All heavy atoms as an XYZ file, in Angstrom:
703
protein
N     257.111   -118.082     40.238
C     256.230   -116.917     40.216
C     256.461   -116.073     41.469
O     257.005   -116.565     42.467
C     254.773   -117.361     40.148
O     254.377   -117.952     41.366
N     256.020   -114.841     41.400
C     256.148   -113.969     42.565
C     255.339   -114.512     43.740
O     255.804   -114.492     44.876
C     255.711   -112.546     42.206
C     256.019   -111.553     43.296
C     257.330   -111.178     43.562
C     255.005   -111.005     44.073
C     257.622   -110.282     44.582
C     255.283   -110.111     45.084
C     256.590   -109.744     45.331
O     256.890   -108.862     46.336
N     254.151   -115.048     43.452
C     253.331   -115.632     44.523
C     254.081   -116.795     45.182
O     254.022   -116.968     46.408
C     251.991   -116.105     43.966
N     254.791   -117.584     44.393
C     255.585   -118.679     44.934
C     256.733   -118.178     45.787
O     257.048   -118.754     46.834
N     257.366   -117.105     45.355
C     258.461   -116.525     46.132
C     257.954   -116.045     47.489
O     258.607   -116.269     48.514
C     259.111   -115.377     45.362
C     259.862   -115.831     44.136
C     260.311   -114.672     43.256
O     259.866   -113.534     43.415
N     261.189   -114.970     42.316
N     256.798   -115.393     47.497
C     256.212   -114.944     48.760
C     255.889   -116.135     49.664
O     256.132   -116.091     50.871
C     254.941   -114.129     48.506
C     255.116   -112.761     47.873
C     253.750   -112.175     47.527
C     255.876   -111.820     48.793
N     255.360   -117.193     49.067
C     254.996   -118.371     49.859
C     256.232   -119.053     50.440
O     256.224   -119.461     51.615
C     254.190   -119.344     49.000
N     257.295   -119.177     49.673
C     258.530   -119.787     50.186
C     259.089   -118.932     51.324
O     259.489   -119.458     52.368
C     259.569   -119.972     49.060
C     260.935   -120.336     49.628
C     259.099   -121.030     48.072
N     259.114   -117.642     51.141
C     259.573   -116.759     52.213
C     258.713   -116.889     53.461
O     259.223   -116.881     54.593
N     257.421   -117.047     53.264
C     256.510   -117.239     54.390
C     256.823   -118.531     55.131
O     256.837   -118.561     56.366
C     255.056   -117.259     53.895
O     254.701   -116.026     53.315
N     257.079   -119.607     54.396
C     257.434   -120.886     55.022
C     258.698   -120.716     55.862
O     258.764   -121.194     57.002
C     257.614   -122.000     53.964
C     258.312   -123.223     54.555
C     256.272   -122.393     53.364
N     259.685   -120.032     55.334
C     260.935   -119.843     56.076
C     260.664   -119.112     57.395
O     261.101   -119.553     58.464
C     261.984   -119.099     55.230
C     263.182   -118.683     56.080
C     262.438   -119.966     54.048
N     259.922   -118.005     57.338
C     259.656   -117.264     58.577
C     258.734   -118.042     59.514
O     258.891   -117.959     60.743
C     259.071   -115.889     58.261
C     260.061   -114.893     57.657
C     259.435   -113.508     57.569
C     261.360   -114.828     58.456
N     257.803   -118.802     58.970
C     256.960   -119.650     59.823
C     257.815   -120.666     60.570
O     257.576   -120.950     61.742
C     255.901   -120.374     58.986
C     254.883   -119.432     58.401
O     254.719   -118.307     58.842
N     254.194   -119.895     57.366
N     258.818   -121.202     59.892
C     259.712   -122.154     60.552
C     260.551   -121.476     61.630
O     260.791   -122.057     62.688
C     260.632   -122.820     59.530
C     259.919   -123.849     58.687
C     260.903   -124.533     57.763
N     260.258   -125.584     57.000
C     260.903   -126.592     56.440
N     262.217   -126.690     56.544
N     260.254   -127.505     55.751
N     261.014   -120.261     61.374
C     261.799   -119.533     62.380
C     260.986   -119.404     63.668
O     261.531   -119.536     64.768
C     262.220   -118.138     61.851
C     262.780   -117.278     62.974
C     263.239   -118.277     60.729
N     259.690   -119.198     63.533
C     258.831   -119.017     64.710
C     258.369   -120.338     65.329
O     257.818   -120.343     66.421
C     257.631   -118.163     64.349
C     258.027   -116.738     64.058
C     256.847   -115.858     63.710
O     255.718   -116.372     63.577
O     257.072   -114.644     63.572
N     258.592   -121.449     64.647
C     258.176   -122.756     65.143
C     259.238   -123.339     66.073
O     260.435   -123.224     65.806
C     257.959   -123.711     63.968
O     257.798   -125.037     64.420
N     258.804   -124.002     67.108
C     259.765   -124.624     68.043
C     260.423   -125.858     67.445
O     261.374   -126.390     68.004
C     259.086   -124.960     69.361
C     258.001   -125.978     69.259
C     257.291   -126.133     70.603
N     256.189   -127.078     70.489
C     256.161   -128.251     71.097
N     257.151   -128.618     71.873
N     255.126   -129.042     70.947
N     259.954   -126.304     66.287
C     260.483   -127.515     65.664
C     261.647   -127.265     64.694
O     262.210   -128.212     64.156
C     259.365   -128.254     64.921
C     258.250   -128.667     65.841
C     257.028   -128.013     65.808
C     258.429   -129.696     66.767
C     256.003   -128.389     66.668
C     257.418   -130.070     67.629
C     256.201   -129.404     67.569
O     255.199   -129.774     68.423
N     261.978   -126.000     64.484
C     263.021   -125.643     63.524
C     263.971   -124.641     64.160
O     263.652   -124.046     65.192
C     262.392   -125.035     62.257
C     261.542   -126.009     61.496
C     260.175   -126.077     61.710
C     262.112   -126.875     60.570
C     259.389   -126.977     61.021
C     261.333   -127.780     59.867
C     259.975   -127.838     60.098
N     265.141   -124.420     63.540
C     266.059   -123.396     64.061
C     265.358   -122.033     64.167
O     264.393   -121.761     63.444
C     267.178   -123.366     63.016
C     267.155   -124.738     62.410
C     265.692   -125.108     62.370
N     265.854   -121.172     65.033
C     265.179   -119.900     65.274
C     265.799   -118.715     64.536
O     265.593   -117.567     64.921
C     265.088   -119.612     66.779
C     266.452   -119.495     67.420
O     267.474   -119.622     66.761
N     266.464   -119.250     68.717
N     266.549   -119.001     63.480
C     267.081   -117.937     62.628
C     266.793   -118.277     61.165
O     266.638   -119.454     60.814
C     268.602   -117.759     62.784
O     269.256   -118.936     62.289
C     268.995   -117.488     64.233
N     266.750   -117.267     60.330
C     266.526   -117.481     58.900
C     267.642   -118.345     58.323
O     267.391   -119.315     57.610
C     266.399   -116.134     58.169
C     265.111   -115.429     58.602
C     266.436   -116.333     56.656
C     264.973   -114.005     58.112
N     268.871   -118.013     58.639
C     270.008   -118.793     58.139
C     269.934   -120.228     58.629
O     270.169   -121.168     57.863
C     271.329   -118.141     58.570
O     271.380   -116.807     58.064
C     272.530   -118.914     58.064
N     269.597   -120.409     59.892
C     269.480   -121.752     60.443
C     268.424   -122.580     59.732
O     268.621   -123.763     59.457
N     267.302   -121.956     59.430
C     266.225   -122.654     58.717
C     266.669   -123.012     57.302
O     266.508   -124.147     56.848
C     264.937   -121.798     58.685
C     263.944   -122.327     57.665
C     264.307   -121.744     60.067
N     267.219   -122.062     56.584
C     267.575   -122.292     55.183
C     268.657   -123.367     55.054
O     268.595   -124.215     54.164
C     268.015   -120.980     54.514
C     266.795   -120.066     54.373
C     268.673   -121.238     53.161
C     267.105   -118.659     53.923
N     269.631   -123.348     55.948
C     270.750   -124.282     55.835
C     270.595   -125.525     56.705
O     271.533   -126.318     56.807
C     272.063   -123.566     56.123
C     272.413   -122.585     55.026
C     272.154   -121.228     55.170
C     272.952   -123.032     53.827
C     272.446   -120.334     54.145
C     273.252   -122.149     52.808
C     272.988   -120.800     52.977
O     273.279   -119.918     51.953
N     269.424   -125.740     57.302
C     269.206   -126.957     58.079
C     269.357   -128.170     57.162
O     268.829   -128.204     56.050
C     267.824   -126.942     58.719
C     267.595   -128.106     59.654
C     266.232   -128.058     60.327
O     265.341   -127.328     59.916
N     266.079   -128.860     61.365
N     270.066   -129.157     57.612
C     270.366   -130.349     56.812
C     269.096   -131.013     56.287
O     268.133   -131.189     57.030
C     271.170   -131.354     57.656
O     272.346   -130.698     58.127
C     271.570   -132.570     56.838
N     269.133   -131.353     55.009
C     268.074   -132.110     54.338
C     266.712   -131.421     54.295
O     265.688   -132.087     54.242
C     267.911   -133.494     54.973
C     269.155   -134.321     54.849
O     269.842   -134.284     53.827
N     269.483   -135.057     55.891
N     266.686   -130.094     54.289
C     265.406   -129.403     54.262
C     265.079   -128.794     52.908
O     263.945   -128.864     52.460
C     265.351   -128.329     55.352
C     265.354   -128.904     56.745
C     264.180   -129.832     56.973
O     263.031   -129.458     56.818
N     264.483   -131.076     57.317
N     266.033   -128.182     52.258
C     265.767   -127.512     50.987
C     266.720   -128.041     49.920
O     267.937   -127.902     50.037
C     265.906   -125.992     51.133
C     264.886   -125.392     52.068
C     265.253   -124.951     53.321
C     263.559   -125.278     51.687
C     264.319   -124.401     54.190
C     262.610   -124.730     52.538
C     262.994   -124.286     53.794
N     266.157   -128.636     48.885
C     266.949   -129.260     47.821
C     267.957   -128.300     47.179
O     269.091   -128.702     46.902
C     266.030   -129.870     46.766
N     267.606   -127.028     46.918
C     268.595   -126.132     46.301
C     269.834   -125.893     47.167
O     270.906   -125.618     46.641
C     267.823   -124.835     46.076
C     266.394   -125.262     45.981
C     266.269   -126.402     46.958
N     269.703   -125.997     48.460
C     270.867   -125.867     49.345
C     271.752   -127.097     49.190
O     272.964   -126.992     48.989
C     270.439   -125.681     50.816
C     271.654   -125.696     51.738
C     269.661   -124.386     50.992
N     271.132   -128.268     49.263
C     271.893   -129.526     49.182
C     272.587   -129.696     47.836
O     273.703   -130.201     47.764
C     270.966   -130.712     49.447
N     271.940   -129.244     46.768
C     272.505   -129.425     45.424
C     273.552   -128.381     45.062
O     274.260   -128.529     44.071
C     271.392   -129.390     44.380
O     270.873   -128.065     44.257
N     273.625   -127.306     45.838
C     274.545   -126.220     45.527
C     273.932   -125.148     44.639
O     274.559   -124.145     44.334
N     272.701   -125.366     44.223
C     272.029   -124.403     43.343
C     271.832   -123.051     44.036
O     271.974   -122.003     43.411
C     270.695   -124.959     42.874
C     270.035   -124.086     41.852
C     268.863   -124.790     41.182
N     268.209   -123.842     40.287
C     266.925   -123.634     40.258
N     266.118   -124.321     41.019
N     266.410   -122.746     39.433
N     271.500   -123.059     45.326
C     271.330   -121.799     46.051
C     272.623   -120.998     46.036
O     272.620   -119.803     45.748
C     270.867   -122.041     47.484
C     270.750   -120.772     48.337
C     269.708   -119.818     47.773
C     270.447   -121.116     49.774
N     273.736   -121.644     46.328
C     275.026   -120.951     46.338
C     275.330   -120.353     44.973
O     275.807   -119.211     44.872
C     276.136   -121.904     46.768
N     275.047   -121.101     43.914
C     275.265   -120.605     42.559
C     274.404   -119.385     42.271
O     274.892   -118.388     41.719
C     274.969   -121.714     41.540
C     275.141   -121.359     40.074
C     276.584   -120.998     39.766
C     274.686   -122.525     39.200
N     273.147   -119.438     42.661
C     272.253   -118.304     42.429
C     272.697   -117.080     43.232
O     272.618   -115.956     42.738
C     270.815   -118.677     42.785
C     270.234   -119.788     41.916
S     270.325   -119.493     40.136
C     269.186   -118.151     39.974
N     273.161   -117.298     44.446
C     273.630   -116.171     45.259
C     274.883   -115.545     44.659
O     275.057   -114.327     44.723
C     273.875   -116.618     46.701
C     272.619   -116.972     47.495
C     273.001   -117.550     48.861
C     271.700   -115.772     47.649
N     275.751   -116.361     44.072
C     276.948   -115.835     43.404
C     276.569   -114.944     42.230
O     277.236   -113.950     41.960
C     277.834   -116.975     42.903
C     278.618   -117.676     43.976
C     279.439   -118.825     43.419
O     279.687   -118.869     42.189
O     279.835   -119.688     44.223
N     275.525   -115.321     41.523
C     275.070   -114.555     40.356
C     274.378   -113.256     40.745
O     274.264   -112.347     39.940
C     274.110   -115.390     39.517
C     274.766   -116.563     38.857
C     273.757   -117.321     38.041
N     274.357   -118.484     37.431
C     273.685   -119.441     36.828
N     272.361   -119.367     36.750
N     274.303   -120.471     36.311
N     273.878   -113.200     41.951
C     273.170   -112.017     42.427
C     271.677   -112.269     42.521
O     271.092   -112.963     41.693
N     271.079   -111.710     43.529
C     269.659   -111.882     43.788
C     268.859   -111.090     42.761
O     269.177   -109.940     42.466
C     269.318   -111.406     45.212
C     267.844   -111.524     45.499
C     270.129   -112.178     46.235
N     267.806   -111.699     42.231
C     266.964   -110.998     41.263
C     266.138   -109.932     41.975
O     265.887   -110.013     43.185
C     266.000   -111.964     40.546
O     265.066   -112.484     41.506
C     266.757   -113.091     39.854
N     265.702   -108.948     41.217
C     264.853   -107.895     41.783
C     263.584   -108.481     42.379
O     263.125   -108.061     43.439
C     264.504   -106.856     40.715
C     265.706   -106.027     40.282
O     266.711   -105.975     41.027
O     265.624   -105.415     39.202
N     263.023   -109.474     41.705
C     261.794   -110.102     42.172
C     262.011   -110.804     43.510
O     261.187   -110.675     44.430
C     261.290   -111.095     41.118
O     260.138   -111.755     41.565
N     263.094   -111.537     43.640
C     263.398   -112.225     44.898
C     263.625   -111.226     46.027
O     263.152   -111.426     47.147
C     264.616   -113.123     44.748
S     264.298   -114.634     43.830
N     264.339   -110.167     45.739
C     264.606   -109.154     46.769
C     263.308   -108.486     47.208
O     263.068   -108.287     48.405
C     265.591   -108.108     46.246
C     265.977   -107.081     47.286
S     266.788   -107.779     48.744
C     268.388   -108.136     48.073
N     262.454   -108.172     46.242
C     261.171   -107.547     46.566
C     260.325   -108.480     47.428
O     259.740   -108.063     48.426
C     260.426   -107.187     45.285
C     259.091   -106.524     45.524
C     258.385   -106.197     44.212
C     256.997   -105.643     44.496
N     256.189   -105.534     43.292
N     260.258   -109.758     47.054
C     259.478   -110.725     47.822
C     260.027   -110.876     49.234
O     259.263   -110.924     50.203
C     259.444   -112.073     47.102
N     261.343   -110.964     49.359
C     261.955   -111.106     50.684
C     261.622   -109.910     51.567
O     261.229   -110.081     52.730
C     263.469   -111.267     50.543
N     261.752   -108.720     51.025
C     261.440   -107.515     51.806
C     259.969   -107.486     52.210
O     259.629   -107.099     53.335
C     261.801   -106.268     51.008
C     263.288   -106.031     50.915
C     263.608   -104.785     50.106
C     265.099   -104.537     50.035
N     265.435   -103.342     49.242
N     259.103   -107.908     51.302
C     257.668   -107.910     51.582
C     257.325   -108.894     52.702
O     256.558   -108.576     53.610
C     256.903   -108.254     50.304
C     255.431   -107.985     50.385
C     254.724   -108.125     49.050
O     255.338   -107.901     47.986
O     253.538   -108.483     49.092
N     257.901   -110.093     52.643
C     257.639   -111.085     53.682
C     258.218   -110.613     55.017
O     257.566   -110.718     56.061
C     258.195   -112.469     53.272
C     258.126   -113.450     54.433
C     257.436   -113.019     52.075
N     259.420   -110.078     54.993
C     260.029   -109.578     56.235
C     259.231   -108.426     56.833
O     259.242   -108.225     58.051
C     261.471   -109.148     55.981
C     262.461   -110.297     55.776
C     263.795   -109.755     55.278
C     262.634   -111.097     57.054
N     258.517   -107.684     55.981
C     257.688   -106.575     56.453
C     256.341   -107.054     56.988
O     255.542   -106.255     57.466
C     257.480   -105.563     55.328
N     256.090   -108.360     56.898
C     254.877   -108.897     57.498
C     253.867   -109.528     56.557
O     252.846   -110.039     57.011
N     254.108   -109.519     55.271
C     253.154   -110.108     54.330
C     253.421   -111.603     54.155
O     254.109   -112.015     53.239
C     253.199   -109.414     52.970
C     252.159   -109.978     52.022
O     251.191   -110.612     52.434
N     252.364   -109.762     50.746
N     252.861   -112.390     55.045
C     252.976   -113.849     54.928
C     251.733   -114.357     54.202
O     250.615   -114.092     54.625
C     253.108   -114.503     56.282
C     254.395   -114.051     56.941
C     254.917   -115.050     57.895
N     255.826   -114.356     58.796
C     256.136   -114.791     59.981
N     255.626   -115.909     60.434
N     256.975   -114.118     60.726
N     251.960   -115.060     53.142
C     250.849   -115.484     52.293
C     250.371   -116.901     52.573
O     249.307   -117.290     52.101
C     251.232   -115.350     50.810
O     252.395   -116.152     50.557
C     251.518   -113.897     50.446
N     251.149   -117.675     53.306
C     250.742   -119.018     53.737
C     251.142   -119.193     55.193
O     252.079   -118.556     55.674
C     251.368   -120.148     52.876
C     250.929   -120.060     51.427
C     252.877   -120.156     52.978
N     250.432   -120.079     55.875
C     250.762   -120.360     57.276
C     251.440   -121.725     57.418
O     251.536   -122.257     58.510
C     249.495   -120.313     58.136
O     248.552   -121.254     57.662
N     251.911   -122.256     56.323
C     252.478   -123.606     56.253
C     253.931   -123.641     56.729
O     254.623   -122.630     56.750
C     252.434   -124.097     54.812
S     250.819   -123.928     54.048
N     254.372   -124.857     57.049
C     255.766   -125.098     57.411
C     256.525   -125.868     56.335
O     257.737   -126.013     56.422
C     255.848   -125.893     58.722
C     255.378   -125.169     59.972
C     255.373   -126.117     61.165
C     256.242   -123.950     60.256
N     255.798   -126.370     55.338
C     256.427   -127.221     54.323
C     255.924   -126.878     52.927
O     254.823   -126.354     52.762
C     256.103   -128.702     54.572
C     256.513   -129.182     55.934
C     255.612   -129.176     56.996
C     257.808   -129.628     56.156
C     255.994   -129.617     58.248
C     258.202   -130.062     57.415
C     257.287   -130.053     58.457
O     257.672   -130.482     59.694
N     256.737   -127.216     51.923
C     256.309   -127.177     50.534
C     257.150   -128.171     49.753
O     258.223   -128.567     50.185
C     256.414   -125.770     49.933
C     257.817   -125.267     49.749
C     258.459   -125.401     48.532
C     258.492   -124.650     50.784
C     259.756   -124.936     48.351
C     259.775   -124.177     50.622
C     260.416   -124.322     49.398
N     256.626   -128.592     48.629
C     257.339   -129.510     47.749
C     256.728   -129.422     46.365
O     255.675   -128.821     46.186
C     257.269   -130.948     48.267
C     255.857   -131.496     48.400
C     255.788   -133.004     48.479
N     256.141   -133.543     47.195
C     256.992   -134.545     46.986
N     257.540   -135.167     47.969
N     257.275   -134.962     45.773
N     257.394   -130.040     45.398
C     256.820   -130.142     44.072
C     255.501   -130.898     44.193
O     255.414   -131.904     44.897
C     257.777   -130.899     43.130
O     259.022   -130.192     43.092
C     257.209   -130.990     41.723
N     254.481   -130.395     43.548
C     253.161   -131.001     43.648
C     253.118   -132.315     42.878
O     253.264   -132.327     41.661
C     252.098   -130.041     43.126
C     250.697   -130.572     43.320
O     250.474   -131.490     44.099
N     249.760   -129.991     42.616
N     252.915   -133.403     43.610
C     252.788   -134.718     42.981
C     251.350   -135.226     43.034
O     251.083   -136.365     42.677
C     253.732   -135.732     43.641
C     253.446   -135.921     45.116
O     252.461   -135.425     45.651
N     254.318   -136.646     45.796
N     250.446   -134.386     43.507
C     249.045   -134.751     43.590
C     248.678   -135.600     44.789
O     247.525   -135.964     44.961
N     249.640   -135.913     45.643
C     249.389   -136.793     46.782
C     249.206   -136.055     48.099
O     248.749   -136.641     49.076
C     250.533   -137.809     46.927
C     250.763   -138.732     45.725
C     251.987   -139.610     45.961
C     249.528   -139.576     45.461
N     249.580   -134.788     48.145
C     249.515   -134.025     49.385
C     248.480   -132.918     49.225
O     248.510   -132.161     48.243
C     250.890   -133.414     49.732
C     251.902   -134.526     49.978
C     250.803   -132.492     50.939
C     253.321   -134.040     50.167
N     247.574   -132.825     50.190
C     246.597   -131.738     50.187
C     247.263   -130.482     50.711
O     248.027   -130.528     51.675
C     245.402   -132.084     51.089
C     244.530   -133.166     50.498
O     244.455   -133.257     49.257
O     243.915   -133.906     51.285
N     246.984   -129.385     50.081
C     247.519   -128.113     50.525
C     247.212   -127.025     49.523
O     246.412   -127.212     48.601
N     247.839   -125.908     49.705
C     247.656   -124.766     48.810
C     248.627   -124.896     47.646
O     249.841   -124.933     47.847
C     247.895   -123.467     49.574
C     247.632   -122.228     48.749
C     247.760   -120.957     49.567
O     247.862   -120.985     50.790
N     247.757   -119.839     48.880
N     248.097   -124.965     46.445
C     248.935   -125.119     45.261
C     249.252   -123.750     44.686
O     248.354   -122.943     44.423
C     248.253   -126.012     44.221
C     248.066   -127.423     44.798
C     249.063   -126.062     42.930
C     247.231   -128.335     43.957
N     250.527   -123.500     44.504
C     251.014   -122.269     43.870
C     252.035   -122.708     42.837
O     253.054   -123.300     43.175
C     251.639   -121.307     44.896
C     250.622   -120.917     45.966
C     252.183   -120.065     44.183
C     251.192   -120.102     47.115
N     251.738   -122.440     41.584
C     252.609   -122.902     40.509
C     252.643   -124.411     40.515
O     251.591   -125.071     40.558
N     253.845   -124.983     40.489
C     253.941   -126.447     40.520
C     254.346   -126.971     41.896
O     254.890   -128.067     42.012
C     254.907   -126.949     39.430
C     256.341   -126.491     39.665
O     256.582   -125.552     40.419
N     257.280   -127.139     39.019
N     254.075   -126.175     42.925
C     254.383   -126.588     44.301
C     253.120   -126.633     45.138
O     252.164   -125.912     44.883
C     255.382   -125.619     44.941
C     256.748   -125.742     44.364
N     257.155   -125.008     43.272
C     257.792   -126.517     44.720
C     258.403   -125.337     42.973
N     258.811   -126.254     43.835
N     253.145   -127.491     46.142
C     252.072   -127.541     47.125
C     252.659   -127.133     48.462
O     253.719   -127.590     48.869
C     251.396   -128.938     47.186
C     252.389   -130.037     47.544
C     250.222   -128.934     48.144
N     251.953   -126.233     49.133
C     252.365   -125.719     50.443
C     251.427   -126.328     51.476
O     250.209   -126.279     51.317
C     252.304   -124.192     50.468
C     253.336   -123.567     49.555
C     253.115   -123.486     48.186
C     254.519   -123.082     50.074
C     254.061   -122.932     47.346
C     255.473   -122.530     49.242
C     255.252   -122.461     47.868
N     252.019   -126.922     52.523
C     251.194   -127.619     53.504
C     251.779   -127.496     54.900
O     252.863   -127.052     55.090
C     251.036   -129.098     53.123
C     252.337   -129.839     52.973
C     252.792   -130.662     53.988
C     253.117   -129.737     51.812
C     253.985   -131.367     53.866
C     254.301   -130.432     51.684
C     254.733   -131.242     52.706
O     255.915   -131.925     52.582
């Protein structure tokens, strides 16, 4: 969902500003063992196909300052982690 895209973008920028993660967007996204789509190659495949209008809009919105969560992490919601649920993910 678009709300999920905004939240993921927010997590990335929150990590850039955190002393516990790399200080660049690229560094955060490609940090080892952090994002499953990077490790699986799915991100590379999606980038080859071209960024969707929705993803581009969300990225621009987050970069312009619209952070919708203050979290550093998200995962598929398994019901075991308390946090903000957006779609089938929990942000914490």
